SEKENU-788170 format. One line per field, with one value per residue (C-alpha): x negated, z, y; residue in one letter; residue number from 1. Coordinates in pm, 1 decimal, always signed. Example, Ala and Ser with C-alpha at 12.3 -4.5 7.8 and 13.67 -1.06 7.14 Angstrom:
2
u [-1230.0 -1367.0]
w [+780.0 +714.0]
v [-450.0 -106.0]
residuo [a s]
num [1 2]
// end
This chain:
354
u [-5169.6 -5187.0 -5520.9 -5381.8 -5080.4 -5310.0 -5541.9 -5241.8 -5132.7 -5479.5 -5581.7 -5285.9 -5376.5 -5350.9 -5488.6 -5412.2 -5617.0 -5486.2 -5702.8 -5635.6 -5893.0 -5754.9 -5422.7 -5492.3 -5369.7 -5488.1 -5364.2 -5638.3 -5517.3 -5775.1 -5787.7 -6108.2 -6170.0 -6535.2 -6439.7 -6168.4 -6404.8 -6676.6 -6447.6 -6297.8 -6646.1 -6753.9 -6457.7 -6411.4 -6381.9 -6083.9 -5868.3 -5507.0 -5158.6 -4979.3 -4646.8 -4704.0 -4473.4 -4710.6 -5026.9 -5214.5 -5256.4 -5597.3 -5653.2 -6001.8 -6018.9 -6291.7 -6272.9 -6370.7 -6278.4 -6077.8 -6173.3 -6280.3 -6657.6 -6630.8 -6424.3 -6666.9 -6831.9 -7143.4 -7152.4 -7470.4 -7723.3 -7764.5 -8137.4 -8342.9 -8500.4 -8249.1 -8045.5 -7675.9 -7471.5 -7115.4 -6909.1 -6535.8 -6240.9 -5888.1 -5575.2 -5205.8 -5138.8 -5493.9 -5867.7 -6107.6 -6454.3 -6730.7 -7030.0 -7317.0 -7549.2 -7304.8 -7033.2 -6768.8 -6473.1 -6245.0 -5896.3 -5742.2 -5367.2 -5146.3 -5059.5 -5294.8 -5649.8 -5790.0 -6154.9 -6245.9 -6571.8 -6822.4 -6746.5 -6890.0 -7232.3 -7141.9 -6928.4 -7079.3 -6918.4 -6576.6 -6652.6 -6764.5 -6444.2 -6228.6 -6418.3 -6367.3 -5991.5 -5998.5 -6212.2 -5972.4 -5678.6 -5859.2 -5951.5 -5583.6 -5532.7 -5772.5 -6103.9 -6423.6 -6692.5 -7060.5 -7366.9 -7446.9 -7483.7 -7354.1 -7356.7 -7140.0 -7265.1 -7104.1 -7140.5 -7005.5 -7117.1 -7453.1 -7470.2 -7774.6 -7718.8 -7968.4 -8018.2 -8082.5 -8399.8 -8446.7 -8383.4 -8013.0 -7947.1 -8265.4 -8168.4 -7812.6 -7933.3 -8210.6 -7940.6 -7745.5 -8054.6 -8055.3 -7697.1 -7485.2 -7201.0 -7234.8 -7003.9 -7142.1 -7469.5 -7409.4 -7068.1 -6905.8 -6559.1 -6509.9 -6214.1 -6162.5 -5875.7 -5777.6 -6123.1 -6312.0 -6460.5 -6331.3 -6568.4 -6464.2 -6698.7 -6649.1 -6621.9 -6927.5 -7194.5 -7524.6 -7774.8 -8127.3 -8482.3 -8761.9 -8911.8 -8595.2 -8595.6 -8957.3 -8905.9 -8609.6 -8681.2 -8329.6 -8337.9 -8687.9 -8563.6 -8361.9 -8691.7 -8838.4 -9178.3 -9366.8 -9194.1 -9259.1 -9632.1 -9628.3 -9462.0 -9650.3 -9973.7 -9829.1 -9907.0 -9609.9 -9565.4 -9563.6 -9333.0 -9092.2 -9041.4 -9019.2 -8687.0 -8547.2 -8210.2 -8047.8 -7709.7 -7697.6 -7383.2 -7384.1 -7109.7 -7281.3 -7628.1 -7545.7 -7220.5 -6845.7 -6721.7 -7047.2 -6876.4 -6669.6 -6510.7 -6425.6 -6514.3 -6583.3 -6880.4 -7108.6 -7415.2 -7554.9 -7922.7 -8025.3 -8322.0 -8550.7 -8866.2 -9085.1 -9372.8 -9699.6 -9574.7 -9757.2 -9619.2 -9274.1 -9009.8 -8638.5 -8490.7 -8128.4 -7973.5 -7778.0 -7418.2 -7497.2 -7761.4 -7525.2 -7259.6 -7512.2 -7652.7 -7312.2 -7197.9 -7512.6 -7435.8 -7069.7 -6978.7 -6690.4 -6573.1 -6688.3 -6551.5 -6322.4 -6112.4 -5947.8 -5793.4 -6051.9 -5981.9 -6052.9 -6410.5 -6303.1 -6073.0 -6350.7 -6601.2 -6359.0 -6314.3 -6690.8 -6745.9 -6496.1 -6683.3 -7013.3 -6865.0 -6761.4 -7074.1 -7448.8 -7657.1 -8032.6 -8290.1 -8568.4 -8887.2 -9241.1 -9356.4 -9075.6 -9088.3 -8792.9 -8917.4 -8965.8 -8624.7 -8454.7 -8626.8 -8525.3 -8161.4 -8134.5 -8439.0 -8775.3 -8673.9 -8380.7 -8563.8 -8719.0 -8800.0 -9145.5 -9254.2 -9321.4]
w [+9240.7 +9052.3 +8891.6 +8737.2 +8600.7 +8421.8 +8297.1 +8158.2 +7963.5 +7829.7 +7730.1 +7631.6 +7597.9 +7247.9 +7280.2 +7508.9 +7621.4 +7854.8 +8059.2 +8299.2 +8566.0 +8734.3 +8884.0 +8843.8 +8519.9 +8419.1 +8145.4 +8034.2 +7849.7 +7650.4 +7419.5 +7223.1 +6977.8 +7081.9 +7444.7 +7343.6 +7134.4 +7400.3 +7676.6 +7447.6 +7393.2 +7756.0 +7891.5 +7585.7 +7781.5 +7973.5 +7693.6 +7730.2 +7620.7 +7936.8 +7972.5 +8105.0 +8402.7 +8533.6 +8520.1 +8730.2 +8509.0 +8457.5 +8236.8 +8087.9 +7919.6 +7726.7 +7837.7 +8092.5 +8453.3 +8671.0 +9036.6 +9292.7 +9356.0 +9675.3 +9840.1 +9773.9 +10055.9 +9958.5 +10036.5 +10235.5 +10059.0 +10201.2 +10260.0 +10351.3 +10056.9 +9799.4 +9595.3 +9650.7 +9397.1 +9485.1 +9641.8 +9711.4 +9868.7 +9954.0 +9812.2 +9871.9 +9716.8 +9656.5 +9636.3 +9386.0 +9350.1 +9149.6 +9019.4 +9070.2 +8800.4 +8513.0 +8608.7 +8559.7 +8795.9 +8933.9 +9045.4 +9285.8 +9335.8 +9508.5 +9199.9 +8926.3 +8857.1 +8613.7 +8501.1 +8315.1 +8171.6 +7894.5 +7882.0 +7535.0 +7692.0 +8030.0 +7940.0 +8225.1 +8470.7 +8329.6 +8343.7 +8705.3 +8800.8 +8631.2 +8813.2 +9144.2 +9086.8 +9049.2 +9362.7 +9566.9 +9451.0 +9553.3 +9895.4 +9952.0 +9898.1 +10176.9 +9993.8 +10144.2 +9921.7 +9955.7 +9806.3 +9609.7 +9267.8 +9182.6 +8922.4 +8889.7 +8827.6 +8820.9 +9197.7 +9278.6 +9307.3 +9423.2 +9559.2 +9618.1 +9880.7 +9917.5 +9918.9 +9592.7 +9405.9 +9564.5 +9258.6 +9283.5 +8912.8 +8812.6 +9011.8 +8877.7 +8518.0 +8578.5 +8671.0 +8359.1 +8150.7 +8326.0 +8216.7 +8485.4 +8420.0 +8515.3 +8787.5 +8900.1 +8942.9 +9229.1 +9399.2 +9502.0 +9653.5 +9886.5 +10072.7 +10275.5 +10132.9 +10261.4 +10400.7 +10088.7 +9999.8 +9679.5 +9509.7 +9259.1 +9062.8 +8993.0 +8612.8 +8524.6 +8264.4 +8447.6 +8416.1 +8474.3 +8488.5 +8242.5 +8483.5 +8457.4 +8078.2 +8058.1 +8299.2 +8112.0 +7759.7 +7624.2 +7737.1 +7632.7 +7288.6 +7452.7 +7505.6 +7198.8 +7104.8 +7213.0 +7551.9 +7592.7 +7540.3 +7791.4 +8065.5 +7998.9 +8114.9 +8453.8 +8768.2 +8908.3 +9201.7 +8978.6 +8727.6 +9008.9 +9086.6 +8724.1 +8642.1 +8287.9 +8313.8 +8013.1 +7973.3 +7929.1 +7743.6 +7875.8 +7650.4 +7339.0 +7438.4 +7604.3 +7426.2 +7477.4 +7816.0 +7998.6 +8197.0 +8453.8 +8707.6 +8979.5 +9136.1 +9464.7 +9658.1 +9790.4 +9922.9 +9985.5 +9963.5 +10142.4 +9952.8 +10222.2 +10013.8 +9937.0 +9696.1 +9884.5 +10145.2 +10183.6 +10115.1 +10003.0 +10211.0 +10214.3 +10553.0 +10661.6 +10914.8 +11218.9 +11262.2 +11455.7 +11202.5 +10912.8 +11061.3 +11110.9 +10758.7 +10588.5 +10798.2 +10698.3 +10329.9 +10350.5 +10114.4 +10073.3 +9752.4 +9910.9 +9871.1 +9587.8 +9845.0 +10080.0 +10285.3 +10313.3 +10497.2 +10870.5 +10948.9 +11232.2 +10996.2 +10741.8 +11001.3 +11125.6 +10768.2 +10712.9 +11030.2 +10902.2 +10571.5 +10756.7 +10924.6 +10588.7 +10368.9 +10433.9 +10425.1 +10365.7 +10396.2 +10138.9 +10265.3 +10144.5 +9796.8 +9538.2 +9318.9 +9082.0 +8915.4 +9242.4 +9381.2 +9050.8 +9040.6 +9399.7 +9304.2 +8959.4 +8957.5 +8787.0 +8458.4 +8405.6 +8513.1 +8229.9 +8429.6 +8452.8 +8814.7 +8949.8]
v [+6889.9 +7219.7 +7137.1 +6818.4 +7004.8 +7249.2 +6974.3 +6786.2 +7095.9 +7175.7 +6824.4 +6605.1 +6237.8 +6093.1 +5738.0 +5444.0 +5144.6 +4875.4 +4641.2 +4358.1 +4287.9 +3974.7 +4088.3 +4459.8 +4616.8 +4963.9 +5195.1 +5434.0 +5745.1 +5942.5 +6244.9 +6178.2 +5893.3 +5868.5 +5814.6 +5568.6 +5355.2 +5372.9 +5248.2 +4984.2 +4843.7 +4883.0 +4687.8 +4464.4 +4135.4 +4277.0 +4424.3 +4311.8 +4407.4 +4518.9 +4706.2 +5058.0 +5002.5 +4732.6 +4944.4 +5195.0 +5507.6 +5666.7 +5972.4 +6003.0 +6342.3 +6519.0 +6881.5 +7143.5 +7054.6 +7293.2 +7334.9 +7592.4 +7560.4 +7766.4 +7492.8 +7208.9 +7014.3 +6818.9 +6448.7 +6386.8 +6160.7 +5810.8 +5864.7 +6173.0 +6352.1 +6233.0 +6478.1 +6538.8 +6340.4 +6438.4 +6713.9 +6728.0 +6904.6 +6797.8 +6958.9 +6892.1 +6553.6 +6442.9 +6504.1 +6658.9 +6503.7 +6673.2 +6477.7 +6720.1 +6585.0 +6553.1 +6802.1 +6532.5 +6574.0 +6301.9 +6406.3 +6154.6 +6160.7 +5905.8 +5705.1 +5825.6 +5937.5 +6194.1 +6197.7 +6517.3 +6651.0 +6587.8 +6216.4 +6166.4 +6224.5 +6074.3 +5775.0 +5576.5 +5819.5 +5735.3 +5362.4 +5396.7 +5578.5 +5314.5 +5039.0 +5216.8 +5236.2 +4857.4 +4818.1 +5032.1 +4821.7 +4502.4 +4642.4 +4713.8 +4341.2 +4246.2 +4217.3 +4356.8 +4505.9 +4415.3 +4580.2 +4266.3 +4108.2 +3762.0 +3486.3 +3177.5 +2824.1 +2481.6 +2444.4 +2789.8 +3147.7 +3280.2 +3635.3 +3855.5 +4125.1 +4406.6 +4779.8 +4963.9 +4876.2 +4533.4 +4317.4 +4232.1 +4283.5 +4101.8 +3793.3 +3781.0 +3812.5 +3557.3 +3306.7 +3404.0 +3321.5 +2984.1 +2914.0 +3078.7 +3323.2 +3687.7 +3822.5 +4158.4 +4344.0 +4587.4 +4557.6 +4230.2 +4192.6 +3895.7 +3746.4 +3429.3 +3225.6 +2880.0 +2809.0 +2916.6 +3253.3 +3405.3 +3647.9 +3912.1 +4132.7 +4501.7 +4517.8 +4724.2 +4656.9 +4604.6 +4889.5 +4764.5 +4892.9 +4798.6 +4545.6 +4337.4 +4359.0 +4239.8 +3949.2 +3802.0 +3678.7 +3736.0 +4100.0 +4206.8 +4312.2 +4592.1 +4775.2 +4946.1 +4805.1 +5117.5 +5122.4 +4750.0 +4797.0 +5084.8 +4883.2 +4558.9 +4725.0 +4825.0 +4632.1 +4432.0 +4671.4 +4982.0 +4813.6 +4719.4 +5089.9 +5210.5 +5382.7 +5385.2 +5215.9 +5051.1 +4884.8 +4507.8 +4397.7 +4042.5 +3901.5 +4036.8 +3913.3 +3581.4 +3498.1 +3551.1 +3435.0 +3506.8 +3784.2 +3593.1 +3822.8 +3572.1 +3238.6 +3060.9 +3196.6 +2920.7 +3106.7 +3455.2 +3550.5 +3870.2 +4015.5 +4152.1 +4105.1 +4405.5 +4470.3 +4448.2 +4201.5 +3870.7 +3526.6 +3427.0 +3253.2 +3170.0 +3088.4 +3035.0 +3271.4 +3165.2 +3278.8 +3597.4 +3699.8 +3619.1 +3846.8 +4126.3 +4089.9 +4099.4 +4394.7 +4582.2 +4517.9 +4624.0 +4907.8 +5146.9 +5308.6 +5632.0 +5980.5 +5864.7 +5680.0 +5932.5 +5649.6 +5368.2 +5041.7 +5044.0 +4944.0 +4710.5 +4520.7 +4480.5 +4362.5 +4097.9 +3976.9 +3966.2 +3764.5 +3507.2 +3494.7 +3451.8 +3144.0 +2996.9 +3035.0 +3002.8 +3319.1 +3304.6 +3581.3 +3610.7 +3774.3 +3838.5 +3938.5 +3963.9 +3653.7 +3631.8 +3314.4 +3126.5 +3220.4 +3136.1 +2796.9 +2723.6 +2783.3 +2622.5 +2391.9 +2448.5 +2282.8 +2519.4 +2834.4 +3036.0 +3348.0 +3500.2 +3540.9 +3887.1]
residuo [x x x x x x x x x x x x x x x x x x x x x x x x x x x x x x x x x x x x x x x x x x x x x x x x x x x x x x x x x x x x x x x x x x x x x x x x x x x x x x x x x x x x x x x x x x x x x x x x x x x x x x x x x x x x x x x x x x x x x x x x x x x x x x x x x x x x x x x x x x x x x x x x x x x x x x x x x x x x x x x x x x x x x x x x x x x x x x x x x x x x x x x x x x x x x x x x x x x x x x x x x x x x x x x x x x x x x x x x x x x x x x x x x x x x x x x x x x x x x x x x x x x x x x x x x x x x x x x x x x x x x x x x x x x x x x x x x x x x x x x x x x x x x x x x x x x x x x x x x x x x x x x x x x x x x x x x x x x x x x x x x x x x x x x x x x x x x x x x x x x x x x x x x x x x x x x x x x]
num [1 2 3 4 5 6 7 8 9 10 11 12 13 14 15 16 17 18 19 20 21 22 23 24 25 26 27 28 29 30 31 32 33 34 35 36 37 38 39 40 41 42 43 44 45 46 47 48 49 50 51 52 53 54 55 56 57 58 59 60 61 62 63 64 65 66 67 68 69 70 71 72 73 74 75 76 77 78 79 80 81 82 83 84 85 86 87 88 89 90 91 92 93 94 95 96 97 98 99 100 101 102 103 104 105 106 107 108 109 110 111 112 113 114 115 116 117 118 119 120 121 122 123 124 125 126 127 128 129 130 131 132 133 134 135 136 137 138 139 140 141 142 143 144 145 146 147 148 149 150 151 152 153 154 155 156 157 158 159 160 161 162 163 164 165 166 167 168 169 170 171 172 173 174 175 176 177 178 179 180 181 182 183 184 185 186 187 188 189 190 191 192 193 194 195 196 197 198 199 200 201 202 203 204 205 206 207 208 209 210 211 212 213 214 215 216 217 218 219 220 221 222 223 224 225 226 227 228 229 230 231 232 233 234 235 236 237 238 239 240 241 242 243 244 245 246 247 248 249 250 251 252 253 254 255 256 257 258 259 260 261 262 263 264 265 266 267 268 269 270 271 272 273 274 275 276 277 278 279 280 281 282 283 284 285 286 287 288 289 290 291 292 293 294 295 296 297 298 299 300 301 302 303 304 305 306 307 308 309 310 311 312 313 314 315 316 317 318 319 320 321 322 323 324 325 326 327 328 329 330 331 332 333 334 335 336 337 338 339 340 341 342 343 344 345 346 347 348 349 350 351 352 353 354]
// end
């Protein structure tokens, strides 16, 4: 890829970080101390000493991306009215993906990835790209990705599948406040293995809205006092929709070892509740409905994976998972406290209801 050759000449890497996410080892090469320290903190629970020959290389470079804007094709938004987030074009040996909002560019080659742009200001874009490299590697090993959060307790893992803005992160962190370990807040990899479903989180720090921070006592301090007073006066429905995302460093807040990337999945809750709906109910789904629900929540890495797994293969895997674990649908008015209490018991739940 000509663009990568030029990037490599312009911005030689000077620093190296190595991480191990389960069986996937990554070597992250950087050229800016601020980016290096930021990624070291972001992925702190996964730092490891790994020989370079055993790693997948990723180059995270502070600099000006190189690409031809006339060749870009926009990726259509998932819902009407939303802005375009990404554009891309293919070149011999790979693909170039441009993040429209930040200007960060991801170069995808067969065996390596380059992330280039103003990463000091957009470190989260680099973290996202690194996490997606891990997710692609796991999909090649037979895992299927769900749009879900998850937490791990003594009896196994609890996942919350839903579309964006439905409370997945809030529920996972509510269980963490109740003593569970954190697995993931938005993407969950699952695979049936010897009759049990293994779950694996995508190693990203959860980014949550102010409503989540106010509901959970251990997180409320992340909101400045003035912002807290502002949001406390909102109605629950308005607060639910408020957008001002903040990172939650779970190991720092809840203690080392809280971030647990894998475990056995024991149940999935599909969050179909909506502000303004009446009542509150959890009901189990039959096998056909479980299959349909999991298929609807299946996710791909997206445009950053030029060769995604076949949909038919993934659906077959999800149907097998649906036969192995119960799936329940949660309807009515969102009630984080009630759902948390139903999972962990009222005495262990310390979550304010919506």
